[in-house]
C-alpha positions as CSV (number, residue, x, y, z in Angstrom):
1,X,0.0,0.0,0.0
2,X,1.2,3.5,-0.9
3,X,-0.2,6.7,0.3
4,X,0.6,9.9,-1.7
5,X,0.3,13.5,-0.7
6,X,0.8,16.3,-3.2
7,X,1.8,19.9,-2.4
8,X,3.0,23.0,-4.2
9,X,0.0,24.0,-6.3
10,X,-1.3,27.5,-6.5
11,X,-2.1,30.5,-8.6
12,X,0.5,31.8,-11.0
13,X,0.6,34.1,-14.0
14,X,1.3,32.8,-17.5
15,X,5.1,32.4,-18.0
16,X,5.7,31.7,-14.3
17,X,6.9,28.6,-12.5
18,X,5.7,26.2,-9.9
19,X,7.2,23.1,-8.3
20,X,5.0,20.3,-7.2
21,X,6.0,17.8,-4.6
22,X,4.6,14.4,-3.8
23,X,5.6,12.6,-0.6
24,X,5.0,8.8,-0.4
25,X,4.3,6.8,2.6
26,X,5.6,3.3,1.8
27,X,8.2,0.9,3.1
28,X,10.1,0.7,-0.2
29,X,9.7,3.8,-2.4
30,X,12.5,2.9,-4.9
31,X,10.7,0.0,-6.5
32,X,7.8,2.2,-7.8
33,X,7.5,4.1,-11.0
34,X,6.0,7.5,-10.3
35,X,4.0,9.8,-12.3
36,X,2.1,13.1,-12.5
37,X,-1.3,13.3,-14.2
38,X,-3.7,16.2,-14.5
39,X,-7.4,16.8,-15.0
40,X,-8.9,20.0,-16.2
41,X,-12.6,20.8,-15.6
42,X,-14.9,18.7,-17.8
43,X,-12.0,16.6,-19.2
44,X,-10.4,13.2,-18.5
45,X,-7.3,12.7,-16.4
46,X,-4.3,12.8,-18.7
47,X,-0.6,11.8,-18.3
48,X,1.8,14.7,-17.7
49,X,5.0,12.8,-17.0
50,X,6.3,9.6,-15.6
51,X,9.7,8.4,-14.1
52,X,10.7,4.8,-13.8
53,X,12.5,3.4,-10.8
54,X,15.8,3.8,-12.6
55,X,15.1,7.5,-13.4
56,X,14.0,7.3,-17.0
57,X,11.5,10.1,-17.7
58,X,8.7,10.3,-20.2
59,X,6.6,13.4,-21.0
60,X,3.4,14.3,-22.7
61,X,4.2,16.3,-25.8
62,X,2.7,19.6,-24.7
63,X,4.9,19.8,-21.6
64,X,8.2,18.7,-23.2
65,X,10.9,21.3,-22.6
66,X,8.9,23.1,-20.0
67,X,8.3,20.5,-17.2
68,X,10.8,18.3,-15.5
69,X,10.0,15.3,-13.4
70,X,12.5,14.0,-10.8
71,X,12.6,11.8,-7.8
72,X,14.5,11.5,-4.5
73,X,14.4,8.0,-3.2
74,X,16.0,8.9,0.1
75,X,13.1,11.4,0.7
76,X,10.5,9.1,-0.8
77,X,9.4,12.0,-3.0
78,X,8.8,12.9,-6.6
79,X,8.7,16.4,-8.0
80,X,7.4,18.2,-11.0
81,X,9.2,21.5,-11.9
82,X,6.9,23.4,-14.2
83,X,8.3,26.4,-16.1
84,X,6.8,28.7,-18.8
85,X,3.3,27.9,-17.5
86,X,0.4,28.5,-19.8
87,X,-3.3,29.0,-19.0
88,X,-4.0,25.6,-20.6
89,X,-1.9,24.0,-17.9
90,X,-4.6,24.8,-15.4
91,X,-5.8,21.6,-13.8
92,X,-5.8,19.5,-10.7
93,X,-2.5,17.6,-10.7
94,X,-2.3,14.1,-9.3
95,X,0.7,12.1,-8.1
96,X,0.7,8.4,-8.9
97,X,2.7,5.3,-8.2
98,X,2.8,1.8,-9.7
99,X,5.2,-1.1,-10.2
100,X,5.5,0.0,-13.8
101,X,4.9,3.4,-15.4
102,X,2.1,1.9,-17.5
103,X,0.1,0.6,-14.5
104,X,-0.3,3.3,-11.9
105,X,-2.1,1.8,-8.9
106,X,-2.0,4.5,-6.3
107,X,-3.1,8.1,-6.4
108,X,-2.9,11.2,-4.3
109,X,-5.9,13.5,-3.8
110,X,-4.5,16.2,-6.1
111,X,-3.3,19.8,-5.9
112,X,-4.8,22.6,-7.9
113,X,-2.7,24.6,-10.4
114,X,-4.2,27.7,-11.9
115,X,-2.4,29.7,-14.5
116,X,-3.9,33.2,-15.2
117,X,-3.4,34.9,-18.6
């Protein structure tokens, strides 16, 4: 069982930056692939970025070059650095964990990110 808690969301102007953090409560964090997903109002939850247990990252096309996912196994945490934010990045951002990046099994409650134009 993995419990996840996101933090770092907020209101930012277009072009600004935010850093999301996700702390995991689990015995062995390093075995999990981690990810960030987002859900805008009226839309489905979509992949933003994933990072495997060996540190390989994958990004959704619209955030490539702007967002960076990273992990700190010692702190049992995963991060999402978001730069050059756009109004279309506005969404609730969810942290996820799974034994593979393709099969996320655990989810946090989400943190709101709002980008004003």
